[in-house]
NUDRENTOR-512065 format. One record per atom (N, C-alpha, C): residue in three letters; x, y, z. Coordinates in steps of 0.05 Angstrom, whole numbers, plus 32768, in hexadecimal, padded with zeros to 4 digits. Each point is the difference from the previous one (the first is absolute). Example, Ala and Ser with C-alpha at 12.3 -4.5 7.8 and 13.67 -1.06 7.14 Angstrom:
// residues 2
ALA81087F8E809C
ALA7FEE80188000
ALA801280188000
SER7FF980157FF2
SER801080188001
SER7FF18016800E
END
This chain:
// residues 62
MET80137FE68000
MET7FEC801A8000
MET801380177FFD
ALA7FF980177FF7
ALA800F80177FFA
ALA7FFD8011801A
ARG8017800D8005
ARG80028010801A
ARG7FF080197FFB
MET7FF3800A8014
MET7FF3801B8000
MET801380158000
ARG7FFC80157FF1
ARG801080187FFE
ARG7FF180178010
ARG80118011800D
ARG7FF48015800D
ARG7FFB80177FE9
LYS7FEC80118007
LYS7FF980147FEB
LYS801880147FFA
SER801280028017
SER801480127FFC
SER80177FF47FF1
ASP7FFF7FE57FFA
ASP80157FF47FF0
ASP7FF780017FE2
LEU7FE980097FFB
LEU7FF880007FE1
LEU800D80157FF3
PRO80047FFD7FE4
PRO800A80177FF1
PRO7FEE80198000
GLN800B80157FFB
GLN7FF3801A8003
GLN800780117FE9
LYS7FEC80137FF5
LYS800580117FEC
LYS7FF2801C8006
LEU800680127FF0
LEU7FF5801B8004
LEU7FEC80037FEA
CYS7FE6800B8008
CYS7FEB80027FEA
CYS8009801B7FF1
LEU7FFD80017FE4
LEU800980147FF0
LEU7FEE801A8002
THR7FE67FF98004
THR7FEC80178004
THR8005800F801C
CYS7FF97FF08014
CYS7FFF800C801D
CYS801A7FFF800E
GLY80137FEF7FF7
GLY801A8000800D
GLY80007FF2801B
LEU7FEB7FF48006
LEU80017FF08019
LEU800C7FE17FFB
PRO800B7FF68015
PRO800B7FE57FFD
PRO7FE87FEA7FFF
PHE80007FEB7FF1
PHE7FF07FEC8002
PHE800F7FE57FFD
ARG7FF57FEC800D
ARG800F7FE58001
ARG7FF47FEC7FEC
TRP800E7FEB7FF9
TRP7FF97FEB7FEF
TRP7FE87FF1800B
ARG7FEE7FF97FEA
ARG7FE67FF28006
ARG80017FE77FF2
LYS7FF37FEC8008
LYS7FFF7FE67FF3
LYS7FF680027FE3
LYS7FEC80117FFD
LYS7FF180027FE6
LYS8013800D7FEC
TRP8015800D8009
TRP8014800B7FEE
TRP801A7FEF7FFA
GLU7FFD7FE6800A
GLU80177FEE7FFF
GLU800E80017FE5
ARG7FEE7FF97FED
ARG800C7FFD7FE3
ARG8008801A7FF2
ASP7FF28017800B
ASP800980197FF1
ASP800E80178012
TRP800B7FF78015
TRP800D80128012
TRP801480137FF3
ASP800C7FFA7FEC
ASP801380107FF4
ASP7FF280147FEF
GLN7FE87FFE7FF8
GLN7FF180147FF1
GLN7FEC80118011
VAL7FFD7FF9801D
VAL7FF08011800F
VAL800C80198006
ARG7FF080167FFA
ARG800980198009
ARG7FF28011800F
TYR7FE77FF98005
TYR7FEB8010800F
TYR7FF87FF1801A
CYS7FFA800E8013
CYS7FF57FF0801A
CYS7FE47FFA7FFF
SER7FF0800C7FEE
SER7FE37FFB8000
SER7FF380087FE5
ASP7FE97FF87FF7
ASP7FF380067FEB
ASP7FFC801C7FFD
ARG7FFA80108019
ARG7FFD801B8000
ARG8018800F7FF6
CYS80187FF8800A
CYS8018800C7FF8
CYS80037FFB7FE2
ARG7FFD7FE87FF8
ARG80057FFA7FE2
ARG7FEC80117FEF
ALA7FE980028006
ALA7FED80127FF3
ALA8008801A8003
GLY8009800B8018
GLY8008801E8001
GLY801B80067FF0
SER800E7FE97FFB
SER801980087FF0
SER7FFB80067FE4
LYS7FE87FF87FF6
LYS7FF680087FE5
LYS7FF6801C7FFB
ARG7FFB800C801A
ARG7FF4801C7FFC
ARG801A80117FFE
LYS7FFE80147FF0
LYS801680117FFD
LYS800480138018
ASP7FE9800B800A
ASP800480148017
ASP80047FF5801B
GLY7FFC7FE38003
GLY80087FF48019
GLY7FEC80018017
LYS7FE6800D7FF7
LYS7FED80038015
LYS7FF37FE98008
GLY80037FE97FF3
GLY7FF17FE8800A
GLY800B7FF4801A
VAL80168004800A
VAL800E7FF68015
VAL800980148014
PRO7FFB7FFF801A
PRO800980128012
PRO801D7FFE8001
GLY800E80187FFC
GLY801D80018003
GLY800C7FFD7FE4
GLY7FEE7FFC7FEB
GLY800A7FFC7FE3
GLY800D801B7FF7
LYS80147FFD7FEF
LYS800D80187FF6
LYS7FFA80047FE5
ALA7FFA80187FF8
ALA7FFA80087FE6
ALA80177FFC7FED
ALA7FFB7FF77FE8
ALA80147FFD7FEC
ALA800A801A7FF5
PRO801980037FFB
PRO800A80187FF4
PRO7FF780037FE4
ASP7FFA801A7FF9
ASP7FF880057FE3
ASP801680027FEE
END
């Protein structure tokens, strides 16, 4: 049987939209290298040019 890992032992990345750290999830196991956003909200907010979709989002330079 596999040993349990502590949450603090899991890999971590920074969200490109909000800048907050997020940890590895089982559902991202196959795609961890391509994961860039912590949530669907941040992913959707990244597509907005003004950045108003996400709190703390930064406006894109013109």
